[in-house]
PyMOL CGO cylinders between C-alpha atoms (Angstrom):
from pymol import cmd
from pymol.cgo import CYLINDER

trace = [
    CYLINDER, 3.39, -28.68, 18.93, 5.08, -27.09, 21.72, 0.3, 1, 1, 1, 1, 1, 1,
    CYLINDER, 5.08, -27.09, 21.72, 7.07, -29.60, 24.44, 0.3, 1, 1, 1, 1, 1, 1,
    CYLINDER, 7.07, -29.60, 24.44, 6.76, -29.76, 27.94, 0.3, 1, 1, 1, 1, 1, 1,
    CYLINDER, 6.76, -29.76, 27.94, 9.53, -27.90, 29.21, 0.3, 1, 1, 1, 1, 1, 1,
    CYLINDER, 9.53, -27.90, 29.21, 10.61, -28.48, 32.68, 0.3, 1, 1, 1, 1, 1, 1,
    CYLINDER, 10.61, -28.48, 32.68, 12.77, -25.89, 34.68, 0.3, 1, 1, 1, 1, 1, 1,
    CYLINDER, 12.77, -25.89, 34.68, 16.15, -27.41, 34.96, 0.3, 1, 1, 1, 1, 1, 1,
    CYLINDER, 16.15, -27.41, 34.96, 17.84, -24.17, 33.97, 0.3, 1, 1, 1, 1, 1, 1,
    CYLINDER, 17.84, -24.17, 33.97, 15.94, -22.44, 36.70, 0.3, 1, 1, 1, 1, 1, 1,
    CYLINDER, 15.94, -22.44, 36.70, 16.61, -24.92, 39.15, 0.3, 1, 1, 1, 1, 1, 1,
    CYLINDER, 16.61, -24.92, 39.15, 20.49, -24.93, 38.57, 0.3, 1, 1, 1, 1, 1, 1,
    CYLINDER, 20.49, -24.93, 38.57, 20.45, -21.13, 38.49, 0.3, 1, 1, 1, 1, 1, 1,
    CYLINDER, 20.45, -21.13, 38.49, 18.81, -21.21, 41.82, 0.3, 1, 1, 1, 1, 1, 1,
    CYLINDER, 18.81, -21.21, 41.82, 21.50, -23.08, 43.30, 0.3, 1, 1, 1, 1, 1, 1,
    CYLINDER, 21.50, -23.08, 43.30, 24.20, -20.58, 41.64, 0.3, 1, 1, 1, 1, 1, 1,
    CYLINDER, 24.20, -20.58, 41.64, 24.75, -22.06, 38.42, 0.3, 1, 1, 1, 1, 1, 1,
    CYLINDER, 24.75, -22.06, 38.42, 25.40, -19.18, 35.72, 0.3, 1, 1, 1, 1, 1, 1,
    CYLINDER, 25.40, -19.18, 35.72, 25.90, -20.63, 32.52, 0.3, 1, 1, 1, 1, 1, 1,
    CYLINDER, 25.90, -20.63, 32.52, 24.41, -24.19, 32.07, 0.3, 1, 1, 1, 1, 1, 1,
    CYLINDER, 24.41, -24.19, 32.07, 24.83, -25.71, 28.55, 0.3, 1, 1, 1, 1, 1, 1,
    CYLINDER, 24.83, -25.71, 28.55, 22.50, -27.95, 26.91, 0.3, 1, 1, 1, 1, 1, 1,
    CYLINDER, 22.50, -27.95, 26.91, 24.14, -30.79, 24.69, 0.3, 1, 1, 1, 1, 1, 1,
    CYLINDER, 24.14, -30.79, 24.69, 22.64, -32.95, 22.11, 0.3, 1, 1, 1, 1, 1, 1,
    CYLINDER, 22.64, -32.95, 22.11, 23.75, -35.16, 19.02, 0.3, 1, 1, 1, 1, 1, 1,
    CYLINDER, 23.75, -35.16, 19.02, 22.27, -36.11, 15.69, 0.3, 1, 1, 1, 1, 1, 1,
    CYLINDER, 22.27, -36.11, 15.69, 23.51, -38.44, 13.33, 0.3, 1, 1, 1, 1, 1, 1,
    CYLINDER, 23.51, -38.44, 13.33, 24.00, -41.17, 15.65, 0.3, 1, 1, 1, 1, 1, 1,
    CYLINDER, 24.00, -41.17, 15.65, 22.10, -44.02, 13.83, 0.3, 1, 1, 1, 1, 1, 1,
    CYLINDER, 22.10, -44.02, 13.83, 22.91, -43.19, 10.32, 0.3, 1, 1, 1, 1, 1, 1,
    CYLINDER, 22.91, -43.19, 10.32, 24.57, -45.08, 7.77, 0.3, 1, 1, 1, 1, 1, 1,
    CYLINDER, 24.57, -45.08, 7.77, 26.55, -42.32, 6.05, 0.3, 1, 1, 1, 1, 1, 1,
    CYLINDER, 26.55, -42.32, 6.05, 28.50, -39.52, 7.27, 0.3, 1, 1, 1, 1, 1, 1,
    CYLINDER, 28.50, -39.52, 7.27, 29.55, -37.94, 10.70, 0.3, 1, 1, 1, 1, 1, 1,
    CYLINDER, 29.55, -37.94, 10.70, 27.58, -37.63, 13.92, 0.3, 1, 1, 1, 1, 1, 1,
    CYLINDER, 27.58, -37.63, 13.92, 27.28, -33.97, 14.91, 0.3, 1, 1, 1, 1, 1, 1,
    CYLINDER, 27.28, -33.97, 14.91, 26.59, -32.37, 18.49, 0.3, 1, 1, 1, 1, 1, 1,
    CYLINDER, 26.59, -32.37, 18.49, 25.39, -29.08, 19.62, 0.3, 1, 1, 1, 1, 1, 1,
    CYLINDER, 25.39, -29.08, 19.62, 26.08, -27.05, 22.58, 0.3, 1, 1, 1, 1, 1, 1,
    CYLINDER, 26.08, -27.05, 22.58, 23.87, -24.42, 23.65, 0.3, 1, 1, 1, 1, 1, 1,
    CYLINDER, 23.87, -24.42, 23.65, 23.93, -21.84, 26.48, 0.3, 1, 1, 1, 1, 1, 1,
    CYLINDER, 23.93, -21.84, 26.48, 20.62, -19.87, 26.52, 0.3, 1, 1, 1, 1, 1, 1,
    CYLINDER, 20.62, -19.87, 26.52, 20.24, -16.44, 27.78, 0.3, 1, 1, 1, 1, 1, 1,
    CYLINDER, 20.24, -16.44, 27.78, 17.33, -16.57, 30.44, 0.3, 1, 1, 1, 1, 1, 1,
    CYLINDER, 17.33, -16.57, 30.44, 16.75, -12.58, 29.61, 0.3, 1, 1, 1, 1, 1, 1,
    CYLINDER, 16.75, -12.58, 29.61, 16.05, -13.47, 25.61, 0.3, 1, 1, 1, 1, 1, 1,
    CYLINDER, 16.05, -13.47, 25.61, 13.66, -16.47, 25.77, 0.3, 1, 1, 1, 1, 1, 1,
    CYLINDER, 13.66, -16.47, 25.77, 13.02, -18.07, 22.37, 0.3, 1, 1, 1, 1, 1, 1,
    CYLINDER, 13.02, -18.07, 22.37, 9.70, -19.31, 21.90, 0.3, 1, 1, 1, 1, 1, 1,
    CYLINDER, 9.70, -19.31, 21.90, 8.83, -22.61, 20.34, 0.3, 1, 1, 1, 1, 1, 1,
    CYLINDER, 8.83, -22.61, 20.34, 12.03, -24.52, 21.38, 0.3, 1, 1, 1, 1, 1, 1,
    CYLINDER, 12.03, -24.52, 21.38, 11.40, -28.57, 21.31, 0.3, 1, 1, 1, 1, 1, 1,
    CYLINDER, 11.40, -28.57, 21.31, 12.91, -31.55, 20.07, 0.3, 1, 1, 1, 1, 1, 1,
    CYLINDER, 12.91, -31.55, 20.07, 14.32, -30.98, 16.45, 0.3, 1, 1, 1, 1, 1, 1,
    CYLINDER, 14.32, -30.98, 16.45, 12.41, -34.37, 15.21, 0.3, 1, 1, 1, 1, 1, 1,
    CYLINDER, 12.41, -34.37, 15.21, 9.36, -33.07, 16.26, 0.3, 1, 1, 1, 1, 1, 1,
    CYLINDER, 9.36, -33.07, 16.26, 9.66, -29.46, 14.41, 0.3, 1, 1, 1, 1, 1, 1,
    CYLINDER, 9.66, -29.46, 14.41, 9.31, -29.28, 10.59, 0.3, 1, 1, 1, 1, 1, 1,
    CYLINDER, 9.31, -29.28, 10.59, 12.60, -27.97, 8.67, 0.3, 1, 1, 1, 1, 1, 1,
    CYLINDER, 12.60, -27.97, 8.67, 10.90, -24.01, 8.41, 0.3, 1, 1, 1, 1, 1, 1,
    CYLINDER, 10.90, -24.01, 8.41, 10.25, -24.42, 12.48, 0.3, 1, 1, 1, 1, 1, 1,
    CYLINDER, 10.25, -24.42, 12.48, 14.04, -25.72, 12.65, 0.3, 1, 1, 1, 1, 1, 1,
    CYLINDER, 14.04, -25.72, 12.65, 15.35, -23.20, 10.53, 0.3, 1, 1, 1, 1, 1, 1,
    CYLINDER, 15.35, -23.20, 10.53, 13.73, -20.27, 12.43, 0.3, 1, 1, 1, 1, 1, 1,
    CYLINDER, 13.73, -20.27, 12.43, 14.23, -21.33, 15.97, 0.3, 1, 1, 1, 1, 1, 1,
    CYLINDER, 14.23, -21.33, 15.97, 18.12, -21.88, 14.60, 0.3, 1, 1, 1, 1, 1, 1,
    CYLINDER, 18.12, -21.88, 14.60, 17.88, -18.40, 13.91, 0.3, 1, 1, 1, 1, 1, 1,
    CYLINDER, 17.88, -18.40, 13.91, 16.48, -17.30, 17.25, 0.3, 1, 1, 1, 1, 1, 1,
    CYLINDER, 16.48, -17.30, 17.25, 19.34, -19.29, 18.86, 0.3, 1, 1, 1, 1, 1, 1,
    CYLINDER, 19.34, -19.29, 18.86, 21.93, -17.55, 16.91, 0.3, 1, 1, 1, 1, 1, 1,
    CYLINDER, 21.93, -17.55, 16.91, 20.55, -14.33, 17.53, 0.3, 1, 1, 1, 1, 1, 1,
    CYLINDER, 20.55, -14.33, 17.53, 19.81, -14.62, 21.38, 0.3, 1, 1, 1, 1, 1, 1,
    CYLINDER, 19.81, -14.62, 21.38, 21.79, -17.41, 23.00, 0.3, 1, 1, 1, 1, 1, 1,
    CYLINDER, 21.79, -17.41, 23.00, 24.73, -16.25, 25.18, 0.3, 1, 1, 1, 1, 1, 1,
    CYLINDER, 24.73, -16.25, 25.18, 27.03, -19.12, 23.02, 0.3, 1, 1, 1, 1, 1, 1,
    CYLINDER, 27.03, -19.12, 23.02, 26.36, -22.02, 20.67, 0.3, 1, 1, 1, 1, 1, 1,
    CYLINDER, 26.36, -22.02, 20.67, 29.08, -24.12, 18.86, 0.3, 1, 1, 1, 1, 1, 1,
    CYLINDER, 29.08, -24.12, 18.86, 28.94, -27.44, 16.83, 0.3, 1, 1, 1, 1, 1, 1,
    CYLINDER, 28.94, -27.44, 16.83, 31.26, -30.49, 16.89, 0.3, 1, 1, 1, 1, 1, 1,
    CYLINDER, 31.26, -30.49, 16.89, 31.34, -33.65, 14.93, 0.3, 1, 1, 1, 1, 1, 1,
    CYLINDER, 31.34, -33.65, 14.93, 33.19, -36.83, 14.84, 0.3, 1, 1, 1, 1, 1, 1,
    CYLINDER, 33.19, -36.83, 14.84, 33.74, -38.48, 11.27, 0.3, 1, 1, 1, 1, 1, 1,
    CYLINDER, 33.74, -38.48, 11.27, 32.85, -41.69, 9.73, 0.3, 1, 1, 1, 1, 1, 1,
    CYLINDER, 32.85, -41.69, 9.73, 36.25, -42.80, 9.83, 0.3, 1, 1, 1, 1, 1, 1,
    CYLINDER, 36.25, -42.80, 9.83, 36.21, -42.03, 13.60, 0.3, 1, 1, 1, 1, 1, 1,
    CYLINDER, 36.21, -42.03, 13.60, 33.06, -43.75, 14.25, 0.3, 1, 1, 1, 1, 1, 1,
    CYLINDER, 33.06, -43.75, 14.25, 34.64, -46.67, 12.43, 0.3, 1, 1, 1, 1, 1, 1,
    CYLINDER, 34.64, -46.67, 12.43, 37.63, -46.43, 14.85, 0.3, 1, 1, 1, 1, 1, 1,
    CYLINDER, 37.63, -46.43, 14.85, 36.24, -46.10, 18.28, 0.3, 1, 1, 1, 1, 1, 1,
    CYLINDER, 36.24, -46.10, 18.28, 32.81, -47.00, 17.79, 0.3, 1, 1, 1, 1, 1, 1,
    CYLINDER, 32.81, -47.00, 17.79, 29.31, -44.35, 17.51, 0.3, 1, 1, 1, 1, 1, 1,
    CYLINDER, 29.31, -44.35, 17.51, 29.19, -44.33, 21.27, 0.3, 1, 1, 1, 1, 1, 1,
    CYLINDER, 29.19, -44.33, 21.27, 32.78, -42.80, 21.85, 0.3, 1, 1, 1, 1, 1, 1,
    CYLINDER, 32.78, -42.80, 21.85, 32.42, -41.15, 18.78, 0.3, 1, 1, 1, 1, 1, 1,
    CYLINDER, 32.42, -41.15, 18.78, 29.38, -39.53, 20.27, 0.3, 1, 1, 1, 1, 1, 1,
    CYLINDER, 29.38, -39.53, 20.27, 31.01, -38.38, 23.24, 0.3, 1, 1, 1, 1, 1, 1,
    CYLINDER, 31.01, -38.38, 23.24, 33.98, -37.18, 20.98, 0.3, 1, 1, 1, 1, 1, 1,
    CYLINDER, 33.98, -37.18, 20.98, 31.69, -34.62, 18.96, 0.3, 1, 1, 1, 1, 1, 1,
    CYLINDER, 31.69, -34.62, 18.96, 30.05, -33.53, 22.04, 0.3, 1, 1, 1, 1, 1, 1,
    CYLINDER, 30.05, -33.53, 22.04, 33.50, -32.67, 23.55, 0.3, 1, 1, 1, 1, 1, 1,
    CYLINDER, 33.50, -32.67, 23.55, 34.40, -30.86, 20.50, 0.3, 1, 1, 1, 1, 1, 1,
    CYLINDER, 34.40, -30.86, 20.50, 31.34, -29.00, 20.65, 0.3, 1, 1, 1, 1, 1, 1,
    CYLINDER, 31.34, -29.00, 20.65, 32.16, -27.70, 24.31, 0.3, 1, 1, 1, 1, 1, 1,
    CYLINDER, 32.16, -27.70, 24.31, 35.50, -26.63, 22.81, 0.3, 1, 1, 1, 1, 1, 1,
    CYLINDER, 35.50, -26.63, 22.81, 34.00, -24.59, 20.49, 0.3, 1, 1, 1, 1, 1, 1,
    CYLINDER, 34.00, -24.59, 20.49, 32.06, -22.27, 22.73, 0.3, 1, 1, 1, 1, 1, 1,
    CYLINDER, 32.06, -22.27, 22.73, 33.43, -19.02, 23.47, 0.3, 1, 1, 1, 1, 1, 1,
    CYLINDER, 33.43, -19.02, 23.47, 32.03, -18.96, 26.85, 0.3, 1, 1, 1, 1, 1, 1,
    CYLINDER, 32.03, -18.96, 26.85, 32.72, -21.58, 29.57, 0.3, 1, 1, 1, 1, 1, 1,
    CYLINDER, 32.72, -21.58, 29.57, 29.71, -23.57, 30.95, 0.3, 1, 1, 1, 1, 1, 1,
    CYLINDER, 29.71, -23.57, 30.95, 29.62, -24.42, 34.33, 0.3, 1, 1, 1, 1, 1, 1,
    CYLINDER, 29.62, -24.42, 34.33, 27.02, -27.08, 34.19, 0.3, 1, 1, 1, 1, 1, 1,
    CYLINDER, 27.02, -27.08, 34.19, 26.07, -29.34, 31.42, 0.3, 1, 1, 1, 1, 1, 1,
    CYLINDER, 26.07, -29.34, 31.42, 22.59, -30.73, 30.39, 0.3, 1, 1, 1, 1, 1, 1,
    CYLINDER, 22.59, -30.73, 30.39, 22.87, -33.65, 28.21, 0.3, 1, 1, 1, 1, 1, 1,
    CYLINDER, 22.87, -33.65, 28.21, 20.25, -35.76, 26.74, 0.3, 1, 1, 1, 1, 1, 1,
    CYLINDER, 20.25, -35.76, 26.74, 20.16, -39.08, 27.96, 0.3, 1, 1, 1, 1, 1, 1,
    CYLINDER, 20.16, -39.08, 27.96, 24.13, -39.77, 28.19, 0.3, 1, 1, 1, 1, 1, 1,
    CYLINDER, 24.13, -39.77, 28.19, 26.68, -38.70, 30.68, 0.3, 1, 1, 1, 1, 1, 1,
    CYLINDER, 26.68, -38.70, 30.68, 29.76, -37.37, 28.59, 0.3, 1, 1, 1, 1, 1, 1,
    CYLINDER, 29.76, -37.37, 28.59, 33.29, -39.27, 29.52, 0.3, 1, 1, 1, 1, 1, 1,
    CYLINDER, 33.29, -39.27, 29.52, 36.26, -37.25, 30.11, 0.3, 1, 1, 1, 1, 1, 1,
    CYLINDER, 36.26, -37.25, 30.11, 34.74, -33.75, 31.07, 0.3, 1, 1, 1, 1, 1, 1,
    CYLINDER, 34.74, -33.75, 31.07, 35.65, -31.80, 33.88, 0.3, 1, 1, 1, 1, 1, 1,
    CYLINDER, 35.65, -31.80, 33.88, 31.86, -29.99, 34.28, 0.3, 1, 1, 1, 1, 1, 1,
    CYLINDER, 31.86, -29.99, 34.28, 29.46, -31.04, 36.73, 0.3, 1, 1, 1, 1, 1, 1,
    CYLINDER, 29.46, -31.04, 36.73, 26.22, -32.56, 34.31, 0.3, 1, 1, 1, 1, 1, 1,
    CYLINDER, 26.22, -32.56, 34.31, 23.01, -34.19, 34.59, 0.3, 1, 1, 1, 1, 1, 1,
    CYLINDER, 23.01, -34.19, 34.59, 21.75, -36.67, 32.15, 0.3, 1, 1, 1, 1, 1, 1,
    CYLINDER, 21.75, -36.67, 32.15, 18.03, -36.23, 31.17, 0.3, 1, 1, 1, 1, 1, 1,
    CYLINDER, 18.03, -36.23, 31.17, 16.18, -38.96, 29.62, 0.3, 1, 1, 1, 1, 1, 1,
    CYLINDER, 16.18, -38.96, 29.62, 14.35, -37.43, 26.63, 0.3, 1, 1, 1, 1, 1, 1,
    CYLINDER, 14.35, -37.43, 26.63, 15.85, -34.14, 27.45, 0.3, 1, 1, 1, 1, 1, 1,
    CYLINDER, 15.85, -34.14, 27.45, 15.42, -32.64, 24.02, 0.3, 1, 1, 1, 1, 1, 1,
    CYLINDER, 15.42, -32.64, 24.02, 11.46, -32.88, 24.53, 0.3, 1, 1, 1, 1, 1, 1,
    CYLINDER, 11.46, -32.88, 24.53, 11.80, -31.67, 28.15, 0.3, 1, 1, 1, 1, 1, 1,
    CYLINDER, 11.80, -31.67, 28.15, 14.65, -29.24, 28.58, 0.3, 1, 1, 1, 1, 1, 1,
    CYLINDER, 14.65, -29.24, 28.58, 15.22, -26.06, 26.68, 0.3, 1, 1, 1, 1, 1, 1,
    CYLINDER, 15.22, -26.06, 26.68, 18.78, -25.99, 26.60, 0.3, 1, 1, 1, 1, 1, 1,
    CYLINDER, 18.78, -25.99, 26.60, 18.89, -29.49, 25.04, 0.3, 1, 1, 1, 1, 1, 1,
    CYLINDER, 18.89, -29.49, 25.04, 16.33, -28.76, 22.60, 0.3, 1, 1, 1, 1, 1, 1,
    CYLINDER, 16.33, -28.76, 22.60, 18.26, -25.47, 21.40, 0.3, 1, 1, 1, 1, 1, 1,
    CYLINDER, 18.26, -25.47, 21.40, 20.96, -27.96, 21.04, 0.3, 1, 1, 1, 1, 1, 1,
    CYLINDER, 20.96, -27.96, 21.04, 19.23, -30.51, 19.21, 0.3, 1, 1, 1, 1, 1, 1,
    CYLINDER, 19.23, -30.51, 19.21, 18.25, -27.84, 16.71, 0.3, 1, 1, 1, 1, 1, 1,
    CYLINDER, 18.25, -27.84, 16.71, 21.68, -26.63, 16.28, 0.3, 1, 1, 1, 1, 1, 1,
    CYLINDER, 21.68, -26.63, 16.28, 23.00, -30.07, 15.55, 0.3, 1, 1, 1, 1, 1, 1,
    CYLINDER, 23.00, -30.07, 15.55, 20.07, -31.01, 13.20, 0.3, 1, 1, 1, 1, 1, 1,
    CYLINDER, 20.07, -31.01, 13.20, 20.51, -27.81, 11.23, 0.3, 1, 1, 1, 1, 1, 1,
    CYLINDER, 20.51, -27.81, 11.23, 24.06, -28.08, 10.95, 0.3, 1, 1, 1, 1, 1, 1,
    CYLINDER, 24.06, -28.08, 10.95, 23.92, -31.82, 9.95, 0.3, 1, 1, 1, 1, 1, 1,
    CYLINDER, 23.92, -31.82, 9.95, 21.31, -31.13, 7.27, 0.3, 1, 1, 1, 1, 1, 1,
    CYLINDER, 21.31, -31.13, 7.27, 23.44, -28.62, 5.77, 0.3, 1, 1, 1, 1, 1, 1,
    CYLINDER, 23.44, -28.62, 5.77, 26.52, -30.56, 5.52, 0.3, 1, 1, 1, 1, 1, 1,
    CYLINDER, 26.52, -30.56, 5.52, 24.61, -33.77, 4.18, 0.3, 1, 1, 1, 1, 1, 1,
    CYLINDER, 24.61, -33.77, 4.18, 23.27, -31.45, 1.33, 0.3, 1, 1, 1, 1, 1, 1,
    CYLINDER, 23.27, -31.45, 1.33, 26.51, -30.35, 0.55, 0.3, 1, 1, 1, 1, 1, 1,
    CYLINDER, 26.51, -30.35, 0.55, 27.70, -34.40, 0.41, 0.3, 1, 1, 1, 1, 1, 1,
    CYLINDER, 27.70, -34.40, 0.41, 24.47, -35.05, -1.42, 0.3, 1, 1, 1, 1, 1, 1,
    CYLINDER, 24.47, -35.05, -1.42, 25.85, -32.69, -4.02, 0.3, 1, 1, 1, 1, 1, 1,
    CYLINDER, 25.85, -32.69, -4.02, 29.33, -34.24, -4.49, 0.3, 1, 1, 1, 1, 1, 1,
    CYLINDER, 29.33, -34.24, -4.49, 28.45, -38.03, -3.80, 0.3, 1, 1, 1, 1, 1, 1,
    CYLINDER, 28.45, -38.03, -3.80, 25.54, -39.07, -6.09, 0.3, 1, 1, 1, 1, 1, 1,
    CYLINDER, 25.54, -39.07, -6.09, 23.38, -41.62, -6.28, 0.3, 1, 1, 1, 1, 1, 1,
    CYLINDER, 23.38, -41.62, -6.28, 22.40, -42.44, -2.76, 0.3, 1, 1, 1, 1, 1, 1,
    CYLINDER, 22.40, -42.44, -2.76, 19.92, -39.58, -2.18, 0.3, 1, 1, 1, 1, 1, 1,
    CYLINDER, 19.92, -39.58, -2.18, 21.61, -38.16, 0.46, 0.3, 1, 1, 1, 1, 1, 1,
    CYLINDER, 21.61, -38.16, 0.46, 20.06, -34.72, 0.52, 0.3, 1, 1, 1, 1, 1, 1,
    CYLINDER, 20.06, -34.72, 0.52, 16.73, -36.59, 1.06, 0.3, 1, 1, 1, 1, 1, 1,
    CYLINDER, 16.73, -36.59, 1.06, 17.46, -39.41, 3.60, 0.3, 1, 1, 1, 1, 1, 1,
    CYLINDER, 17.46, -39.41, 3.60, 20.47, -37.71, 5.52, 0.3, 1, 1, 1, 1, 1, 1,
    CYLINDER, 20.47, -37.71, 5.52, 22.43, -40.60, 5.57, 0.3, 1, 1, 1, 1, 1, 1,
    CYLINDER, 22.43, -40.60, 5.57, 19.62, -42.98, 7.36, 0.3, 1, 1, 1, 1, 1, 1,
    CYLINDER, 19.62, -42.98, 7.36, 19.02, -46.47, 6.41, 0.3, 1, 1, 1, 1, 1, 1,
    CYLINDER, 19.02, -46.47, 6.41, 15.93, -45.90, 4.31, 0.3, 1, 1, 1, 1, 1, 1,
    CYLINDER, 15.93, -45.90, 4.31, 14.80, -48.48, 1.84, 0.3, 1, 1, 1, 1, 1, 1,
    CYLINDER, 14.80, -48.48, 1.84, 16.44, -46.40, -1.10, 0.3, 1, 1, 1, 1, 1, 1,
    CYLINDER, 16.44, -46.40, -1.10, 19.69, -45.74, 0.48, 0.3, 1, 1, 1, 1, 1, 1,
    CYLINDER, 19.69, -45.74, 0.48, 20.11, -49.61, 1.50, 0.3, 1, 1, 1, 1, 1, 1,
    CYLINDER, 20.11, -49.61, 1.50, 19.25, -50.30, -2.00, 0.3, 1, 1, 1, 1, 1, 1,
    CYLINDER, 19.25, -50.30, -2.00, 21.83, -47.83, -3.55, 0.3, 1, 1, 1, 1, 1, 1,
    CYLINDER, 21.83, -47.83, -3.55, 24.66, -49.27, -1.33, 0.3, 1, 1, 1, 1, 1, 1,
    CYLINDER, 24.66, -49.27, -1.33, 23.82, -52.67, -2.49, 0.3, 1, 1, 1, 1, 1, 1,
    CYLINDER, 23.82, -52.67, -2.49, 24.11, -51.43, -5.99, 0.3, 1, 1, 1, 1, 1, 1,
    CYLINDER, 24.11, -51.43, -5.99, 26.92, -48.89, -5.88, 0.3, 1, 1, 1, 1, 1, 1,
    CYLINDER, 26.92, -48.89, -5.88, 28.50, -50.25, -2.41, 0.3, 1, 1, 1, 1, 1, 1,
    CYLINDER, 28.50, -50.25, -2.41, 29.97, -47.91, 0.22, 0.3, 1, 1, 1, 1, 1, 1,
    CYLINDER, 29.97, -47.91, 0.22, 31.29, -44.73, -0.41, 0.3, 1, 1, 1, 1, 1, 1,
    CYLINDER, 31.29, -44.73, -0.41, 34.67, -43.11, 1.40, 0.3, 1, 1, 1, 1, 1, 1,
    CYLINDER, 34.67, -43.11, 1.40, 32.01, -41.81, 3.79, 0.3, 1, 1, 1, 1, 1, 1,
    CYLINDER, 32.01, -41.81, 3.79, 29.97, -44.43, 4.63, 0.3, 1, 1, 1, 1, 1, 1,
    CYLINDER, 29.97, -44.43, 4.63, 30.51, -45.90, 8.15, 0.3, 1, 1, 1, 1, 1, 1,
    CYLINDER, 30.51, -45.90, 8.15, 32.27, -49.34, 7.39, 0.3, 1, 1, 1, 1, 1, 1,
    CYLINDER, 32.27, -49.34, 7.39, 31.37, -50.79, 10.44, 0.3, 1, 1, 1, 1, 1, 1,
    CYLINDER, 31.37, -50.79, 10.44, 27.87, -51.55, 9.46, 0.3, 1, 1, 1, 1, 1, 1,
    CYLINDER, 27.87, -51.55, 9.46, 29.80, -54.25, 7.13, 0.3, 1, 1, 1, 1, 1, 1,
    CYLINDER, 29.80, -54.25, 7.13, 29.13, -57.64, 8.72, 0.3, 1, 1, 1, 1, 1, 1,
    CYLINDER, 29.13, -57.64, 8.72, 31.48, -60.12, 7.20, 0.3, 1, 1, 1, 1, 1, 1,
    CYLINDER, 31.48, -60.12, 7.20, 31.08, -58.35, 3.85, 0.3, 1, 1, 1, 1, 1, 1,
    CYLINDER, 31.08, -58.35, 3.85, 27.39, -58.23, 4.10, 0.3, 1, 1, 1, 1, 1, 1,
    CYLINDER, 27.39, -58.23, 4.10, 25.20, -55.51, 5.01, 0.3, 1, 1, 1, 1, 1, 1,
    CYLINDER, 25.20, -55.51, 5.01, 23.35, -55.78, 8.47, 0.3, 1, 1, 1, 1, 1, 1,
    CYLINDER, 23.35, -55.78, 8.47, 19.76, -54.95, 6.89, 0.3, 1, 1, 1, 1, 1, 1,
]
cmd.load_cgo(trace, "trace")
């Protein structure tokens, strides 16, 4: 179901902004693996139908939208922060780091950032945090789709290499089956160890 998109990009362009970039993350609440961020600069001359919060789209819809973004966007990139980085600096700081890395991966320099809920630390760009931005702003929705598709592909690879946790199904999130597998097998090297509290799991 389409989201109700608001004209954030149009309003910025009316103020002279040329390349607003949307940013969003995925995997922040997972027990396993990296947090990924997407950054997307859309082309107003090449609109993309059906952009929405990636969580509201089916896998087929996300993949179709990702293909359209890759073909029509001015630019897009992903960045990640690994599980060890999350353990070392905490998940919020790791999310900021992943977003900065996504920005660094863009070939075209944005002149404004539209960010889902957050204000990114240590960036020089003017930015606008938007609550529920992935359902309200096309650029952020596109970034959420890019990040989700990239992380799903990454977790599918982890699932083939690290067996027993059902990663290709749960995508690293704390499903009942995943939690039971951790209790049975312990943490893998790619689990976020800061979920351990005094030697136990905070479930």
